[in-house]
N, C-alpha and C positions, 0 to 999 in steps of 0.2 A: 548470133553470138560469135560465130566464127569470123564474121565481117568486122566486128568491133575489135576482136583480138588481132586480126590482120592489120587493121588501120593503126592500132596502138603500136604494133611491132614496127611498122614502116616509119611512123613518127619518131620512135625511139632511135632507130638506126640512122635516120636522116639528121636528127638533131645532135647526135653524139659528137661529130666533129666540131660543130659550132660551140658546144659547151666546153670542149677541151681546148679550144683556141686560146692562146695567150694574148692578152691585151698589151698594147704598148708599141714602142718603136724599136730602133736599133739598140742592142746592148753590146758593149765592147767585150769581146772574148779575152782581151788582154788585161781586163780590169782585175784588181786584187781579189782574191778568193772571198774575203770577208764581205766585199761589196756585192758579190753575185750569189752567194749561198743563201738559199731560202728568201731571197729578196725579190719582190715583185716590182719590176720597174714601173714608174708612173708613165713612162713614154718619152720619146724623144731620143736624141743622140747623147751618148755618154762617151766623151773623149775630147781630144784637142779641138779648139775652136779655130776660127780664121786667124791668119797671121797678125801678130801685133805690129802695128805700123804707126806712122805719124800723119797728121793732117796734110803736110806738104808732100809726103811720099804717096799718099792715097790719090792725089791729083794726077799722078803719072801712071797709075795702075790701069789695067784693062777694065772695060765695062764688065759688070757683074762679078768682079773679084770680091770674095768675102774678106772683110777686114775687122779688126778689133782696135779701137782707139781709146785712149785714156786722157781725160782732160776735163774741161768745164763747158757747160752750155752758157754762152756769154749773153745772148739776147735772142728775142723772137723777131723774125723778119716779118712774118705774117702767115696766117693759116697754120699749117703744120711745119713751117720752115723756120729753122733756127741757125744761129752761128755757133759753131763749136770751135773752141780754142785749146790747143795744147802748146807745148814748148816750141814747136816748129812753126806755128802760125795758125791760120783759121781755115775752115772749110764749112760750106753750107750742109746742113743735115735736114732730112725730111723725117719727122717723127709723128706717125699716126697716133691719135688719141688713145687707142687700145694698147699701145706699146708702153705707156707710162705705168700700167698695172697698179694704179692707186698711189704711186710715189709722188711726193712733192719735192721738186728739185729746184734749187735756187742757183744763181750765178756763183755763189761761194762753194757749192758742193762739187766734189770730184766725182766723175762718172766714168763708167766703162760702157761704150756703145759697140754693138756688133751689128753689122749690116753689109750691104752690097754697094760697091761703087756704081754710080749711075751717071754715065757720060752722055751728054747731048752734044750738038754741034759746037757750042761755044761755052758750055758750063759743065762743072763736075760737082756732084753732091753725093752724100751717103744716104742711102735708103735704109733707115734704122729698123732692125727687126727685134732688137732687145736693148734695153737701157737699164743699167744697174748703178745705184749709188755705192761708191766705194769709200772706205774710211782712211 
């Protein structure tokens, strides 16, 4: 009986930190109080995203720079590769199937894409991490 009580005590002590751990990612300490009080974040970053830029400017940025672009997906080149157009011009984007999140987007839809500049020896594209239809 003492062995069972000792085992249960050890299990209770060792599992307490795991049960008390908060799930989720980074939470902005500068967020408004209404947003943080009694709110359990679903996870991820809450705060400003990558710099808003244009397709033409993104071509001159460093590799792996996080960017946000607004415009239209003009056409599919092949596979996961598309042509993105905004007021400054076009740039190739790589959008994995999982990034669509069930959205259907046409060339007439305005979108916001967030991702990283991906520079190779002679090409530049945006590796899209999130795409959102905007109104």
